[in-house]
Legacy VTK file of the C-alpha trace (Angstrom):
# vtk DataFile Version 3.0
C-alpha trace
ASCII
DATASET POLYDATA
POINTS 216 float
6.306 6.756 20.921
3.874 5.733 18.288
3.961 2.284 16.780
3.143 2.906 12.722
2.690 0.140 10.527
4.574 0.973 7.525
3.110 0.174 3.938
-0.412 -0.945 5.344
-1.795 -1.284 2.010
-3.601 -4.457 2.113
-6.383 -5.988 4.278
-3.844 -8.527 5.746
-1.626 -5.773 6.874
-4.578 -3.878 8.653
-5.618 -7.162 10.231
-2.017 -7.506 11.659
-2.021 -4.057 12.887
-5.154 -4.481 14.946
-3.730 -7.833 16.200
-0.376 -6.363 17.579
-1.521 -3.082 18.972
-0.147 -0.699 16.326
-1.240 2.860 16.865
-1.212 4.301 13.356
-1.278 3.033 9.715
1.160 4.480 7.097
-0.468 3.979 3.604
0.649 4.874 0.281
-1.938 6.494 -2.035
-2.072 7.233 -5.911
-4.416 9.530 -7.384
-5.842 7.653 -10.474
-8.549 9.951 -12.000
-11.467 9.955 -9.624
-10.103 7.086 -7.394
-7.418 7.285 -4.718
-5.872 3.835 -4.531
-3.304 2.185 -2.179
0.038 0.942 -3.559
3.531 1.665 -2.642
4.772 1.554 -6.393
3.359 3.016 -9.802
0.219 1.095 -11.074
-1.244 0.636 -14.650
-4.559 -0.917 -14.419
-4.318 -4.061 -12.391
-0.383 -4.284 -12.722
2.120 -2.623 -10.094
5.706 -1.811 -11.432
8.464 -1.722 -8.804
10.390 -3.608 -6.466
7.905 -3.478 -3.736
4.423 -3.760 -5.309
1.442 -2.791 -3.394
3.406 -3.476 -0.113
6.799 -4.793 0.827
7.458 -7.720 -1.299
9.036 -10.981 -0.437
10.203 -11.220 -4.184
11.707 -7.693 -4.699
13.367 -8.818 -8.021
10.087 -9.202 -9.898
9.628 -5.745 -12.078
5.843 -6.335 -12.447
3.119 -7.744 -10.183
-0.504 -8.211 -9.947
-2.042 -5.457 -7.725
-5.811 -5.594 -7.865
-8.240 -5.370 -6.445
-6.762 -2.341 -4.666
-7.745 -1.039 -1.421
-8.968 2.863 -1.739
-8.636 5.575 0.542
-12.367 5.631 1.248
-11.924 1.897 2.498
-9.261 3.209 5.160
-11.393 6.072 6.412
-14.049 3.558 7.377
-11.630 1.999 10.034
-10.857 3.648 13.389
-6.885 3.888 13.423
-5.375 7.080 12.497
-3.463 7.206 9.315
-0.287 8.700 7.844
-1.188 9.137 4.077
1.983 9.076 1.850
1.051 10.915 -1.334
2.780 9.226 -4.284
3.289 10.119 -7.746
1.373 13.217 -9.508
-1.525 14.790 -7.925
-3.784 17.533 -9.676
-5.509 20.401 -7.651
-8.900 18.754 -8.320
-7.355 15.334 -6.912
-6.063 17.144 -3.782
-9.278 18.970 -3.100
-11.075 15.421 -3.187
-8.397 14.231 -0.445
-9.133 17.149 1.615
-12.883 16.782 1.150
-12.857 13.162 2.133
-10.898 13.736 5.323
-13.332 16.477 6.413
-16.505 14.383 5.534
-15.217 11.369 7.363
-14.008 13.507 10.441
-10.509 12.295 10.408
-8.582 15.325 12.293
-5.797 12.807 13.632
-4.846 11.792 10.227
-1.609 13.029 8.608
-0.934 13.746 5.041
2.862 13.243 3.935
5.036 13.042 0.907
8.610 13.126 -0.237
7.383 15.951 -2.583
7.564 18.950 -0.515
5.930 21.269 -3.118
3.136 18.819 -3.182
2.572 18.938 0.527
2.745 22.877 0.505
-0.177 22.699 -2.035
-2.312 20.403 0.159
-1.553 22.712 3.041
-3.105 25.743 1.523
-6.165 23.560 0.335
-6.693 22.015 3.883
-5.055 24.441 6.419
-6.354 22.543 9.572
-5.106 18.826 8.518
-1.838 17.974 10.016
1.100 17.611 7.497
4.424 15.794 7.303
7.497 16.458 5.254
9.102 13.075 4.344
12.854 13.590 4.257
14.732 10.532 2.553
18.147 12.017 2.337
20.427 14.506 4.431
20.161 17.001 1.804
16.524 17.144 2.150
16.993 18.748 5.502
19.073 21.391 3.938
16.052 22.123 1.614
13.774 22.338 4.382
15.681 24.855 6.419
15.466 27.056 3.080
11.615 26.925 3.047
8.879 28.938 4.598
7.021 26.034 6.059
3.108 26.087 6.434
1.493 26.929 9.675
-0.003 23.230 9.706
3.368 21.376 9.571
3.276 19.119 12.696
6.045 16.588 11.993
8.644 15.203 9.695
9.323 11.700 8.806
13.053 10.667 8.753
14.764 7.927 6.757
16.730 6.269 9.490
19.265 4.549 7.439
20.647 8.242 6.801
21.001 8.842 10.461
22.920 5.711 11.963
24.875 7.371 14.795
23.587 8.013 18.010
24.948 11.549 18.084
23.119 12.199 14.802
19.803 10.895 16.118
19.880 12.805 19.334
20.790 16.180 17.192
18.034 15.740 14.787
15.252 15.038 17.380
16.371 17.764 19.495
16.242 20.182 16.679
12.811 19.495 15.591
11.320 18.877 19.060
12.699 22.450 19.995
10.347 23.654 17.352
7.358 21.593 18.521
7.563 19.425 15.369
7.024 15.679 15.768
9.682 13.381 14.401
8.954 9.955 13.010
11.519 7.489 11.638
11.059 5.034 8.859
13.485 2.227 7.459
14.469 1.315 11.129
16.791 -1.751 10.811
16.199 -3.733 13.912
14.795 -3.967 17.749
17.956 -2.357 19.092
17.673 0.602 16.768
13.909 0.966 17.760
14.927 0.938 21.209
17.628 3.761 20.783
14.817 5.793 18.894
12.636 5.615 21.938
15.406 6.333 24.310
16.314 9.437 22.488
12.670 10.791 22.232
11.383 9.987 18.773
7.744 10.586 18.471
7.016 7.535 16.307
8.653 4.689 14.468
7.506 2.808 11.246
7.979 -0.712 11.392
7.337 -3.239 8.645
6.776 -6.142 11.074
4.029 -5.295 13.539
5.100 -8.024 16.014
8.111 -5.850 17.137
7.857 -4.904 20.620
8.228 -1.178 21.624
LINES 1 217
216 0 1 2 3 4 5 6 7 8 9 10 11 12 13 14 15 16 17 18 19 20 21 22 23 24 25 26 27 28 29 30 31 32 33 34 35 36 37 38 39 40 41 42 43 44 45 46 47 48 49 50 51 52 53 54 55 56 57 58 59 60 61 62 63 64 65 66 67 68 69 70 71 72 73 74 75 76 77 78 79 80 81 82 83 84 85 86 87 88 89 90 91 92 93 94 95 96 97 98 99 100 101 102 103 104 105 106 107 108 109 110 111 112 113 114 115 116 117 118 119 120 121 122 123 124 125 126 127 128 129 130 131 132 133 134 135 136 137 138 139 140 141 142 143 144 145 146 147 148 149 150 151 152 153 154 155 156 157 158 159 160 161 162 163 164 165 166 167 168 169 170 171 172 173 174 175 176 177 178 179 180 181 182 183 184 185 186 187 188 189 190 191 192 193 194 195 196 197 198 199 200 201 202 203 204 205 206 207 208 209 210 211 212 213 214 215
């Protein structure tokens, strides 16, 4: 089971990941004209709007916070750990082209591109048919939407909100369903060490953690 650091959008998070044997970095990327910048919440110039900011905040009640200088996707492609690139906000065709081109130029076949926006991922799948893609499923209803779709050939996995599946039987069923289709299953919003141990026991392929010191 892969250990993935959630919201690894800062230099300090990347340093922690390397110190604690994290196997993949989940990063949040906004397309800002000709720049692909890392932040969990929307940005406007140097400011970030939202309860998390660039990454998970210790002060979630602050509506606005300072975000600059931001890391960029180019910065992340220079390091060795594979990425789970979560696309945030709106992306034009040109910006999706640029994302695909950067992954090719930097020889990043192990990187995965994901988003809550399934239509956005479908667009990227057509642009980069050899790059692995994930659908991020936030609510149970998203699973129904997925079943009704014609999925791209390069769909290699789903990222599941663990809060939506608290029961052991639910987790076993969803892992079995996707494993049967040779689709990887990652979980995010994991609660504690006990839940991580359960996901490992039931065969999850990866778990995103906010605290990289957690053992697997």
